[in-house]
N, C-alpha and C positions, 0 to 999 in steps of 0.2 A: 199401832197402825190403824187407829179407829177414825182418822179424819179422811174425808173424801175429797180434800182439797190439797194442792201442793204445799208443802211446808219448806221454808228455807232457813237455813242456819245463817247467823250473822254475829260478827264479833272480832273485829281487828284481824282479819285474814290477810297475811302478807305474802304468802308463798302458795304455790299449787299444792305442795305437800300438806300445808296446814289446812287447805280447802278439803282435800281428800280425807285428812284425819277427822275434820269437823263432820263431814258427811257420814263418815264411818261410826263415829261416836253418837251422833244425834239421830242417825237413821233419817236424815232429812232428804228431800228431793233435790235440793240444790244448796248453793252457798252463796252469800253476798259479801262484797267487800267494797270499801269506799276508799280509804287512804291507800291501801295496797294496790288498787287499780290506778290510782292517780300517779303513784310512784313507778309502777311498772304495768303498762296497760296490757301487756300480753300475758298477765298472771294466770288467767284461766285456760291459756292455750297448752300449757305443760311444756312449752318450748323454751330453749335459752336463746332468746332474740337480743342482740346487743342494744342497749338502751339508746345509744346514738342513732341507730337505724329506726327505732320506735320514735324518737324525736323528729327525725326528718320526715317520716310518714305522717306524723301528727301535724307538722307545719304545712305539709301539702294539703292535708284535709282542711286545715284552717284557711288556707287560701281558696280552696274550692267551696267551702261553707263558712263564710266569714262569721266570726264572733267578736265581741268586744275584746280589745287588745289586752286588757287587764286579766281576762280569763285565760287567754293564751299564755301570757307571761307567768301567771301563777302556776298553771299545769306544768310549763316547762321547768319552773324551779323545783317542783316536786320530782319530775323525772330525772333532772339532771344534778340533783342535790350533791351527790357524791362526786360527780365530775367537776362541779364548780369549786370544790375545795382546793383543787390544784390549777384550776383554769379560771382565775378570778377575773381576767380580762374579758372572757366570754359572758361571765356573769354580769359584768358591768354593761356589756353591749346589749344583753337582754333586758336589763333594767332601763335602758335608755330607748328601747325599741318603742316606735310609735305606731307602726303598721307591720304586719307579718312579713312583708316583703323586705323589711330591713334585715331579716336573717339571711337574705340572699347575698349580702355583701361580705 
């Protein structure tokens, strides 16, 4: 602990437990995640929030703060990857989405 600046650990953190373990092992001040957060945006909350609820919240935020549709589509694919294995019709609907409000139908 000789640094006077915050140090963050980084490296394929996919779960809250992995984040806690990374901080414990590295003694870092915090933890970063990219793919893990794209797949499960509530990762750092430590809560078990259903991914469909997170996807709904994400779409509402995209309506409020518009972004390019390909970014929304890509993030939804990451979040709903497992769900789409058995709901291919919804995956197709997402693929054909041109604006976020298309998800309202």
